[in-house]
N, C-alpha and C positions, 0 to 999 in steps of 0.2 A: 773468501771473493766479495771483494766490495759490492752492494748494490748499485746499480745504474742511478743517474741524479736527473731528477724532472723540476723543472721550474714553470711555474702557474705565474703568468702576469694581472694577474686578479684575484680577488679574495670569491673562492668558490664552493660550494657544497661539502662539507667535511665527509657524510657521508656516504656522498658519490665518489669521492677518494679512497675509502678503506681498499676497495681491492688492487688497486694500484700502490697502496703504501704498505702491501704485503709483499711486493717484489721490487719495490724503489724508495730511494730517501728523497722525499717530496718535499719541497719550500714551496713556499706561494708568499706572493705581494699580498699585505698583508691592508688591501682596502679594496671595496665594493667599486668604489665611484671615481678614485682618483686613478691616470695612469702611472702604470711604474714608470721611472724617469729613465730617460736613456741609456744614462750611464751605467744604472744599475741593472738592464736588462743587457747590454754588454757584457756586463763583466760576469752576470750569472750565465749568459749564454757560452762563454767561454769554455765553462766545466760542464754543461750540461748535457747531456746524452739525448733528453727530449725536453721541448718547451712547448706548453699550453696556452697558446695567444691568442689576444681580441683583433679584431677588425682596424683597430685603433694604433696596432704596435708593428711598428716598422721591420719589418724583418728583411734589411735589405741586404746588397755584396758586405758593407762593411760587416755586419753581423756575421751572416755566415761562413765568411772566411778567417774569421776570429774564432769560429766553435769547432774546432777540431774534434769533439767528440760526438756532435750533434748527429743524431740517424733518424730524427722525426720532428716534424711541426706540426702542431693538429692545432687547426684555427677554428675557434668557437664562433662561426658563421660561415652561409654560403658563399660568399665572397673572399677573394684571397689577392686581391688585388695591393694587399698590404706587402705581400711576398715578393719575391725574387725567384721565379720559378727558376731561370735559368743558371742561376749561382747555385741553387737548390741541387736542379740534376746535376752540375758540374761536380759536387762537393758530396756526390751520394746521400743527398738529405729526402728523405719523402715527405710529403707535404699534404696532408689531410684536411678535409672540410666537414660540413656537417648538411650533408644536401638533404631534400625530403622533409626532413621531422619536422619542417618549422611551414612546409607549403601551405598547412592551411590555416595556422594561425596569421602567418603572414598573409593573405586573402585576406580573414577577418579583420585586419586590420584596415587594410586597404580602402576595401570596399564601406568598412566604419568611416573612414577619413572623406570619402567622398561622398558619405549619406551628411556627415558633421557639417562639410566646406557647402553642399548645395542647402539643406537646411539651416543652415547658419546657429547650428547648434551650440556653439561655442561661443559666440554671442549673446545667444537666447540669454547661456548659463548664466553670464556675467551680469546680461539687463535686471536677471532677477535676484541674483546675489548680493548687487550692489545698490537694491533699492528703488530702481530705477522703474518697475513696474507698478504706475499707479492707475494705471486706467485699460482699455481694450480698442484697440481698431483695428480695421478690414486688412490694413496691410502690416499691422504690427510684426517685425521683424519678417517679414514673407520671402521665401526664399524660391527655390528652384527645384522642380519634381524632377525624382529620378526617374521612378518609372517610365515605361515605353519611350525613353530617351534613347542616343545613342554613344555608347559607350567605343573607347578607339584605344586597343591594348597595346603598348611597342613594349615590347618585349614577350613574346607567349612560350615563354617555358611552362614550367609545373606551378609555379606561382601565377601566371598569367591565365594559363589554362583555369584554375582556379574561382580567379576573380570571374573568368566568364561565365561559369557554372553559377555564381551567383546573381549574376547578370541576367542570365536567364529568367532565373526564377523571378526578377523585378519586368520581366518583359521585355528588355532593354534589346534594341537591334544592336550585335558585336561584331565589329570591324579590330582589326589587327595587323600590325605588320611587323616582321620577325625576319631573319638572316636567310630561312627558308619555311615553305610553306607548311602548315600542320594540320594535315591529311585528318586526325583521330578529330580535333576542334571544329574543324568546318563541318564535318559529316552527323558528329555527336552533340553538335552545340549551336550547329547555322553560323560559324564565324565566318567573316569573309575578308580575304587579304587583300588589302591596298596598298599601295606606295604610300611611304612616308607621308607625301604630300596630301595627297587624298584624303588621309586618314585623319591628319589635323582640318583639313578646311571641311569635314562632314561630321565633326564626332563633337558631342554637345559636352562628352567630361574624355578628356585627356589622359590617360592612367601607363605615369613610366615606370617600368619594370625590368629594362634594361640592365644589363651589367656593364661596369665600367670597361672598356676595350681605349685604343685608339680611336680607333672610328666613332665611338659614341660617347665622347669627351666635347663637351660643349655641343652634342645632337639639337638640344633644345636652347637655338639662340635668337638671334631678334625677328630673322627671317620665318621661322618657325612658329613664335607668339603671334606673329602680323597675319599667319596663312589660319590662324584658329578662328573661329567666330568668338564676337565680340560677348556673348553669354555664355563662351565655354570655360568649364572648371578643368585648373590643371592640377594634377595629384603624381606624387613621386614619391613611391616607396623602394625607387631600385637604388641608385647613387648619387650624391648630389653633384659631383662633378659632371656627369652628365647634363647638367643645365648653365648656364651661362647666369649666374644671377643678377647680373646687372642688367640685362637682357628681361628677365624676368621682372625685375623691379620698374623698368622702362614701361614695360606691356601692364603692369597692372596702374600705375600713375597715369598710362593715356586711356585706361580703360580699353585696350585689345583684349585684354580677357575680362571674366568677371571676376574670377578668385582663383584661390589655390589652396590645395591641403598639403603638405607638408610633414614627412617623418624621416628626411636627409636632409643634411646642408653641404654647401660647399667644403665647409670647414668647420668641423665640429670638437668640442659643443660650440653652442653660439650665445651671446651675451643677451640680455635685455634691452640692449640699443640697436641691435642688429636692425638695419633698412627693413627689412622683409617684415617684422612684425607694428612695424606703425599702420598696416591695411588691417582694418576690421575684418575686410573678407579674407584675410590668410589666416587658416588654423596649420599652428606648427605644434607639431609632436619632437620628442627626444630622441628620436632612431630607437622605437619600440615597436617595431615590425614581429618582430619574434616573440615579444615578452609576454609570454602567458607561464606561469608556474610550473605547467606542466611541459610545455615544449623547451623553454630555457635547460631543465633538468635533463629531458633526454637530448640536447645540445651538449649538455657537459656529459651525460654516460657514454654517448658515440665518441667524444674526443678523448676522453679515459681509456676506450675500448682499444683504440685507435692507438693507442700508446703502448699500452700493454702488449697487443699484438706484434708492434715492429720491436719492442724490446726482448720479446721471448723468440724472435724470428718467424713469424708468421705473417700471415698477408693482410693489412689494414682493410678496415671496411670498404673507406671511402677515400682515395687516394686519387686527388688532384694535380702529382709531380712526383714521378718517381725515379731511382736511379736507374 
């Protein structure tokens, strides 16, 4: 009896894959940085019993309708807006993600990005590295304090709550906006629920952690940036398409906001000529929210375990779409 076939769309740890290789024929796209070409993904999908995918891989209706053997898609991410859940359910394909395991790591990154943008750390690093530090002056690369300021978190899920815990340690006033009230965060962290507009108007730091949905696409538009304080700093560690980038560029040009820290963009990856990179007050990162060795390894292990479970007829640990 032949083993089930598993295709992995990016090169990951061989050590992590060993338990999977004991029960399945495993093939992997041999690049860590280069996305698997669409035609290769379609070809492999046609014969795969399981796919281990990245957020950049489009698991759409075309792929799913041709993947007649497919039983499970394990996405190496919390998000799954790259997967057509409706078609997957119709075709009896189970979809899994990697929630919870990256919460604290992503919160670290979000708070670090806020600190970097506020205190101009990236600018200061280049200032020294490029030999510009010739003297001292009272306002040399002076930024903004973070402690005892007001943080507004849009999307108070597990990552938002973890960011709020860090903010409490800095003595910050914590505001949040979410689809529903978060009683635990209000009780334990003193977080205060606000409407979206109120949060924008009151916050010194606006941190976007909301998932991408039809309702949140372009949530941060021209009107949203106009409502923010001129001293406010915008942080996005959620999804790039939640932001109208043209509106963000305009807000920075017109000094409607003071700066931004961005780990995600509308279309990724971005090039060195991206218009947001011309602003010294913008800190840009290459979508590394969960990129610690420990967390990424745990994410891979969860994907592996989900695939093994489904192929062996057991329940997966983290299902977002089921037949």
